[in-house]
Residue, then its C-alpha position, 0 to 999 in steps of 0.5 A: e151430778e149427771e143423770a141418764v134414763l135409758r130404755l133397753r131392750l133385753q134378750i132373756d134366755e130360757r133359764g131367765r138370764v139376760i143374754a143381750v142388751e141394746p139401747v132403744g133410741n138415743a143413749d150415751a155409750a158410757f151409760v149403756t156399757a155400764a148398764r149392759q155389764h151389770l144386767l149381764r152379770h147380775w139380773r135374772y128373770k122368771p123365764a117366759t113359758e109357752d105350753g108350760r116350757p120355758v122359752a127365750s123372750t125379749i122385753v124393754i125396761t127403763l133405767r134411771f142413772e144418777m151419779r153424785d158426789v159422795 
């Protein structure tokens, strides 16, 4: 079994789509690659707003991965 905890900085466009994923601190490249692919394809956010209009934004999230034998 292997586990990883990743802190990632996400750039989110004005439509709420994740457009960039960068590790914060040290991170295993394989886990970052897997997370980046999943986040870019599947994650959506309610866009940040400024004066009532959607705007691009950046957030930092923490993900925990666990690999188990099935």
